[in-house]
N, C-alpha and C positions, 0 to 999 in steps of 0.2 A: 505494499498499500503507499503512496506516496504519501509524503507528510503534505503537502498541500489539498489533499482529498478528503474529505470526510471517510469516514467509514463505511458510509451507505450512499457514497457517489453513484450518479447514474450514467453508464455511459451508453453512446450506441454505435454501431458501425461506422454513422457516418457522422463524422465532426460536426458538421453542420445540425445535425439535429438535437446533437448535445448540448450544443450552444443555445438552441431556440430553447430546450427546456431546461437550462441552466438560466437564462433572461425568464422563462416563464417564472421560476420559483423567486426569482427575484421583485417578479413585480405582484407575488401572491403574498409574499412579505410584508411589501411597503403596504399593501391594504390590510395584513393582519396587523399592523402598526397604526393604521388611520393615518399614513402619511401622504397626503394630496400632491406634495410637489414630487418625492421618492417614486410615488405611483406614475407621475407624468413621465419621469424622466425612465422608468423602467420599461415603460409601456413603449417609449421611443426607441428603449434598446431592442427589445423584443423585435418591433416591426424590423428594424434592420437585418436583425438575426433571421427572420423568416423571408425576406427579401432574397438572403444569400441561401438558404436551402430551397432550391428547387420544387420540391413535392409540398413546402409549405407558403408557397408564396401568395395562394387564393386566400390565405389568414392575415395576410397584413392589415385590410380594411380595417379588421375586427379588434387588432392590437391600435390602431389608429383611433378608433374610435374610443377607446381606453384614453390614451393619450390628449386627447381632445376634449374629453368630458370637462364640465366646470366645475362639478362638485363630486366631493367623495361618493356622495350615494350613487350620481351616475355615474361615475368611474367602476362602484360595484356593480352595477346593472350593466354595464359595456362588458366587464371582465366574464360575467357570468357567459353569457353570449362566447365568448372568446373561449374561457374555458372548455365548452361544448365542442366547440372546433377542433382546441388543442389536445383532447381527449381523445378524438375520434383519430385525429391525426397521428399522436404516439404510438395507438395502438397498431398502427399501420406499419411501424420503424422497426427496425431489428435492434434490441438491446442486447451489449455486451457484458455489461455489469449492471448489478443493482437489482433494485426492486422500486417500483412506485405505488404508492397508495393512492387510490381512488376515495376521495372522500366527500361525504354527502351531509349538507344541514337541511331537514326538513324545513325551517322555518325562513330561510332566505327568498330574497325575491316575494315578498307578499306572500309568504307561507305556501308557495309554490313548488318551494327546495332550490337547492343550488350544488354543483358539484366542482371539485376543484381536485388538482393533482399536489402531492407532497411525496417529499422522501421519507417522511416518519410517521407512524403510525399514530403518534399523540396528533390529536386536533386542536389545530389554531385558525379559526377560522377567519376568512380573509372578508366573509360578507357582513360581520358585526365587530369585530377587532374586539376590544377590550371589553366591550360590553356584553357579549357573549363570547368570550375567547375557546372555550373547549364544547360550544353547541355541536354535535354531530356525532358522525362515525364513518368507520372504515367500510365502503361500500363494495369493495374489489382490490385485489393485489395484483398489478401487471409484473410479469415477468420479462 
C-alpha cells in the first residue's frame, strides 16, 4: 500500500475513471461539510475530470449544474441527479482495487430518497450535513 493512499482506496483500470471517482468523493465530502464554496470548486474539478474520461463526457452537464447552483440546497438537489448518473457509470467501469459503498437516505429530496457513493460504510450524509449526518444506510457494495 502506498503511503499517500488510504487503505480503502478505489482504483479503476482506467486512470481517468479513478480521477472522476476521486473528484466525486471530494464533491460529496464538501456537501457533507455544508461548504457551498468548496462544493462549487469540487464540482468544477469533477466536470474537468468527466470531460477527460471519454465514457463519462455525457455527465459533465450534471456536474456543471452543481457548480452553477446558487444555494447549498440547489447544489444538493443537483448532486442527487449527478449521483444517480455517476452510480450507473461507476458500475460500468472495471475496478482494480477497493470497494465502493452505495449509500441511501430515505429522507433526502423531500422524502423521495437520495443515493451517493462512498469509500466507507459509515454514513456521512451529503444531503443533510451535520443536521442529520448519519441518516442513511448502505444499500449495496460495489466491487
